[in-house]
C-alpha positions in Angstrom: 38.0 71.4 141.9 35.3 73.8 143.0 34.9 74.8 146.7 31.5 73.1 147.2 33.2 69.7 146.3 35.9 70.1 148.9 33.7 70.4 151.9 32.3 66.8 151.8 35.8 65.5 151.5 36.8 67.4 154.7 33.9 66.0 156.6 34.7 62.4 155.5 38.3 62.8 156.7 37.0 64.1 160.0 34.9 61.0 160.5 37.9 58.8 159.9 39.9 60.3 162.9 39.6 58.2 166.0 37.9 59.9 169.0 41.1 59.8 171.1 43.2 61.4 168.4 40.5 64.1 167.9 40.6 65.0 171.6 44.4 65.2 171.4 44.1 67.7 168.5 41.6 69.8 170.3 43.8 70.3 173.5 46.3 72.7 171.9 43.5 74.7 170.3 41.8 75.1 173.6 45.0 76.2 175.3 45.6 79.1 172.9 42.1 80.2 172.4 42.7 83.7 173.9 46.0 84.4 172.2 44.5 86.6 169.5 42.0 88.6 171.6 42.1 92.4 171.7 43.5 94.1 174.7 43.2 97.6 175.9 46.2 99.9 175.6 45.1 102.2 178.4 43.6 105.6 178.5 44.0 107.6 175.3 45.2 111.2 175.8 42.8 113.9 174.8 43.7 115.6 171.5 44.6 119.2 171.9 44.5 121.5 168.8 46.9 124.3 168.1 46.2 127.6 169.8 47.0 130.8 167.9 48.9 133.4 169.8 48.7 137.1 169.1 46.0 136.8 166.5 46.0 140.6 165.9 49.5 140.8 164.5 49.6 143.0 161.4 50.3 141.3 158.0 53.8 141.3 156.7 54.4 143.8 153.9 58.3 143.9 153.6 59.9 140.9 152.1 62.3 139.0 154.5 66.0 138.6 153.9 66.8 136.4 151.0 69.3 133.7 151.9 69.4 132.4 148.3 68.2 128.9 149.1 66.3 128.7 145.8 68.9 130.3 143.6 69.8 128.4 140.4 72.8 129.0 138.1 73.6 127.8 134.6 77.1 126.4 134.3 78.6 128.1 131.2 80.6 126.1 128.7 79.8 122.6 130.0 77.9 120.2 127.8 76.4 117.0 129.0 77.0 114.0 126.7 74.4 111.5 125.8 75.5 109.2 128.7 74.4 111.7 131.3 76.2 113.5 134.1 78.5 110.5 134.7 80.4 111.5 131.6 81.0 115.0 132.8 84.4 115.9 134.4 83.7 117.3 137.9 86.9 119.4 138.0 85.8 121.0 134.7 82.5 121.9 136.2 84.1 123.7 139.1 86.6 125.4 136.8 83.8 126.6 134.6 82.1 128.2 137.5 85.4 129.8 138.6 85.9 131.2 135.1 82.4 132.7 135.2 83.2 134.3 138.5 86.8 135.5 138.2 86.9 137.2 141.6 86.0 134.0 143.4 83.2 135.6 145.3 79.9 134.0 144.1 78.0 135.1 147.2 78.0 133.2 150.4 78.7 129.9 148.6 81.7 131.2 146.7 85.2 129.7 146.6 88.2 131.5 148.2 91.2 132.4 146.0 93.5 129.9 147.6 91.0 127.1 146.8 90.5 128.4 143.3 94.3 128.2 142.6 94.3 124.6 143.9 91.4 123.7 141.6 93.2 125.2 138.6 96.2 122.9 139.4 94.2 119.7 139.8 95.7 118.4 136.5 99.3 118.9 137.6 98.9 118.3 141.4 96.1 115.9 141.8 97.1 115.0 145.4 96.3 118.6 146.4 93.0 118.9 144.4 90.2 120.1 146.7 87.5 118.6 144.5 86.3 115.4 146.2 84.9 112.3 144.6 81.6 112.9 142.8 78.3 111.1 143.6 75.3 110.5 141.4 71.7 110.1 142.5 68.2 110.7 141.1 67.2 113.6 143.4 64.3 114.9 141.3 62.5 111.7 140.7 62.5 111.9 136.9 64.6 108.8 136.5 67.8 110.6 135.6 70.8 111.0 137.8 72.0 114.4 139.2 75.6 115.3 139.9 76.7 115.9 143.5 80.0 117.6 144.1 82.0 118.7 147.2 84.9 121.1 147.3 87.1 121.7 150.4 87.4 125.4 151.0 89.0 127.6 153.7 88.3 127.4 157.5 87.8 123.6 157.4 84.5 124.1 155.4 83.1 122.1 152.5 81.1 123.5 149.6 78.4 121.0 148.6 76.7 121.5 145.2 74.1 119.6 143.1 73.7 119.9 139.3 70.8 119.0 137.1 71.3 118.0 133.4 68.8 119.9 131.2 68.9 121.3 127.7 72.3 119.6 127.0 74.0 121.5 129.8 74.2 121.7 133.6 72.2 123.8 136.0 73.3 124.2 139.6 70.2 123.6 141.8 71.8 123.5 145.3 74.8 125.1 146.9 75.9 125.5 150.6 79.1 125.8 152.6 79.3 124.2 156.0 81.8 122.8 158.5 80.5 119.3 157.8 80.5 116.3 160.1 79.0 114.0 157.5 76.9 113.9 154.3 74.3 111.1 153.7 71.9 110.2 151.0 68.5 108.9 152.2 66.1 108.2 149.3 66.1 111.4 147.3 67.1 113.6 150.3 70.6 114.9 150.8 71.3 115.1 154.6 74.1 117.4 155.9 75.4 117.3 159.5 77.3 120.4 160.4 79.1 121.6 163.5 77.3 124.0 165.8 79.5 127.0 166.7 77.4 128.6 169.4 75.9 125.5 171.1 78.6 123.0 172.2 77.4 119.4 172.2 74.9 120.0 169.4 75.0 119.9 165.6 72.9 121.1 162.8 71.1 118.5 160.6 69.6 119.8 157.3 67.7 117.6 154.8 67.8 119.1 151.3 64.9 117.9 149.1 63.8 118.6 145.5 61.0 121.1 145.1 59.4 120.8 141.7 57.5 124.1 142.1 60.7 126.1 142.6 62.8 123.8 140.4 65.6 123.6 142.9 66.7 121.8 146.1 65.4 123.4 149.3 66.4 122.8 153.0 63.0 121.2 153.7 64.0 120.1 157.3 66.4 121.9 159.5 67.0 120.9 163.1 69.4 121.2 166.0 70.3 117.7 167.4 72.1 116.9 170.6 75.3 114.8 170.1 75.9 112.1 172.7 79.4 112.4 174.2 81.9 109.6 173.5 82.4 107.4 176.6 86.0 107.0 177.8 87.7 103.7 177.0 87.4 101.0 179.7 90.4 99.6 181.5 91.1 95.9 180.9 89.8 93.5 183.6 92.2 92.1 186.2 92.9 88.4 186.3 90.4 86.1 188.0 92.8 85.2 190.8 93.7 88.8 191.8 92.6 89.9 195.3 89.6 92.2 195.6 91.8 95.1 196.9 94.0 94.8 193.8 91.0 94.7 191.5 89.7 97.9 193.1 93.0 99.6 192.6 93.2 98.5 189.0 89.8 100.0 188.3 91.0 103.3 189.7 94.4 103.3 187.8 94.3 104.5 184.2 96.0 102.1 181.9 98.0 104.9 180.1 99.4 106.5 183.3 102.3 105.1 185.5 101.3 104.3 189.1 103.2 103.8 192.3 103.2 100.1 191.8 104.0 100.3 188.0 106.7 102.9 187.2 107.1 104.2 183.7 109.9 103.0 181.5 111.9 106.2 181.9 111.8 106.3 185.7 115.0 105.4 187.6 114.8 102.2 189.7 113.5 102.6 193.3 116.0 102.5 196.2 115.6 100.7 199.5 114.5 102.9 202.4 117.5 104.5 204.0 119.9 103.6 201.2 122.5 106.0 200.2 122.2 107.5 196.6 124.6 106.0 194.1 127.3 108.3 192.9 128.0 108.7 189.2 130.6 106.3 187.9 130.5 103.9 190.9 130.3 100.1 190.5 126.9 98.6 190.1 125.0 97.6 193.3 125.5 94.0 194.5 122.8 91.5 193.8 119.9 91.6 196.3 119.0 88.6 198.4 115.8 87.0 196.9 114.6 86.1 200.4 114.5 89.8 201.3 113.4 91.2 197.9 110.1 93.1 198.3 107.2 91.7 196.4 107.0 92.8 192.8 103.7 94.3 191.7 101.9 95.4 188.6 98.8 97.5 188.0 96.7 94.4 188.5 98.4 93.1 191.7 101.5 91.0 192.4 103.6 89.9 189.5 103.0 86.3 188.3 106.3 85.1 189.7 105.6 86.7 193.1 102.1 85.2 193.3 103.5 81.7 192.5 106.1 82.0 195.3 103.6 83.3 197.8 101.2 80.4 197.1 104.1 77.9 197.5 105.1 79.4 200.8 101.6 79.3 202.1 101.1 75.7 201.1 104.2 74.6 203.1 106.3 71.6 202.3 104.6 68.7 200.5 
C-alpha cells in the first residue's frame, strides 16, 4: 500500500474516536510536551591553543639513546606449520633463542643463566618450567594470530615476547622485561602494568601496539598511574541488643587481637583481686559461687548467658 493511500484511512479512524476519548488521549501528550526540548549546559570554556616554549632551541643533530623498542629478531630453526602459531611448541621457541644466544645475554631483554637451565629442563621437570602458558591474538590486524609468550626470570621479573609468523618461520616483534602486576589484552593492544620502584603508590602502565610502518610492536602509550590503597577489613557488627558503650568498644577493638574483656586462648585465667597465686602442683581451686561470679564479657559486650541472667533479674519475679 502506498503512503498516499494510508493518510485517508488515518483520518477516517480519527473521526470514529468519540470526543471524550480524544480529549483523554490528548492529556498525556500535553503533559510531556517539553520533555524533549533543548536545555543549555552552561558556559563553554574558551579554547586555549598550545603555546610553544623556547622556540629558539637549536635542532637536534645527535641521535638519542636507542632503547631497542623497534628491534625484531628472526627465531632460528623454528618452522610454523600450516595450522599457524598454535601448532608451535612455546618451549621450543624459547630454547631456539637460547641456542642462538649461548651466553644468555640478548641485551636488556635477555634470560639469565639460571632461567636458561630451567628452560632446558622443561621436558624432565615441567613443574619448575619458567615458560608460562602461551596466548594467541591477532595483534597486527591481518586476520592471523600472533604468539604471546612469558618467561619468569630473575628478581621477580617476567619477560614478555610476541612472535609473528611470516615466511614459514617466526619473527620476534616485541620483547620487554618488567616486574609485572598484570598483563591484559584490549583489542589489539597488549597492556602491561608494572611496579614502580622509585614512586611508592604508583605503577607503570604501558600499551604495546602494532606499528605497520616499523613492522613491530611499539610502546604507543606509557603512563604513571596512582594505585588506590587497599582499605583495611571491617570488624563485624555487634548484635542489635548490645549497649551503645559496648558497640563503641567493639568498633575500637580489632577482631584479630585479644582485648582486656576477651583474653587469648594461651593466656592464663584471671585471678580475683587480692587472691594468692596458685603454687605448682596444688589442688585445683574450689568452684566459685555463681551469685558472686563477675559478669562474663566478650568483644561485643556481655556473654549471652550473662545478658539473659541480667534481664531476668531486672524483670523480677513473675
